[in-house]
C-alpha positions in Angstrom: -99.3 -17.2 -15.7 -101.7 -17.4 -12.5 -104.3 -19.6 -11.4 -106.4 -20.2 -8.5 -107.2 -23.2 -6.6 -109.7 -24.8 -4.9 -108.1 -27.2 -2.2 -108.6 -31.1 -1.8 -112.6 -33.1 -1.3 -112.3 -32.8 2.2 -115.7 -33.9 2.6 -117.7 -32.1 5.5 -113.7 -32.1 7.8 -111.9 -29.9 7.9 -108.7 -30.2 9.4 -104.8 -29.6 9.9 -103.8 -32.6 8.6 -105.9 -32.4 4.8 -105.1 -28.6 4.6 -102.4 -27.7 1.8 -99.8 -25.7 3.5 -97.4 -24.4 1.0 -100.1 -22.6 -0.8 -103.6 -20.7 -0.7 -106.4 -22.4 -1.1 -110.3 -22.2 -0.7 -112.3 -24.7 0.4 -116.0 -25.1 0.5 -116.7 -27.2 3.4 -120.5 -28.6 4.3 -121.7 -30.0 7.1 -124.1 -32.8 7.1 -125.9 -32.7 9.9 -126.8 -29.1 9.4 -126.6 -28.5 5.4 -124.7 -25.4 6.6 -121.8 -24.5 4.0 -118.5 -22.4 5.2 -116.6 -21.1 2.9 -113.1 -21.4 4.3 -110.3 -19.0 2.0 -106.8 -20.9 4.1 -103.3 -18.8 3.2 -100.1 -20.1 4.9 -97.5 -17.7 6.7 -94.4 -16.7 4.2 -97.1 -17.7 1.1 -95.9 -15.0 -1.2 -97.4 -11.7 -2.1 -97.8 -11.7 -5.0 -99.6 -15.1 -4.7 -101.4 -13.5 -1.3 -102.8 -11.2 -3.5 -104.0 -13.1 -6.2 -105.9 -15.0 -4.1 -107.0 -12.3 -1.5 -108.4 -10.4 -4.7 -110.5 -13.3 -6.2 -112.4 -14.7 -2.2 -114.8 -12.1 -3.0 -115.4 -12.6 -6.7 -115.4 -16.4 -6.2 -117.9 -15.7 -3.4 -120.5 -14.5 -5.4 -120.1 -17.2 -7.4 -120.9 -19.5 -5.2 -123.9 -17.7 -4.2 -125.5 -17.2 -8.3 -124.6 -20.7 -8.5 -127.5 -21.0 -5.3 -125.0 -21.9 -2.6 -125.6 -20.4 0.1 -122.8 -20.0 2.3 -123.9 -20.0 6.3 -120.3 -18.0 7.2 -117.1 -17.7 5.3 -113.5 -17.4 7.6 -110.3 -16.5 6.8 -107.4 -19.2 8.2 -103.3 -18.3 8.1 -102.1 -21.5 10.6 -103.2 -24.7 9.5 -103.5 -26.2 13.4 -106.3 -23.5 14.0 -109.0 -25.6 11.7 -108.7 -28.2 14.4 
């Protein structure tokens, strides 16, 4: 069975130290000072093609459901290298 997982709670700071390095994840980051919400799709290089396709396909649907829940996304980001987070 295929599943899509949210990353761990990272508070308002997504850093290379708290990003899952081995599997794709979706993260929501809310900046406390501005209230801006960023939707981050992280997919490391070397991820199996099937897994990469699953997350890529679910990304837009997940973002849409967040909007339906009243979460206004300021920006959507895609990251492939954990070091790009910093």
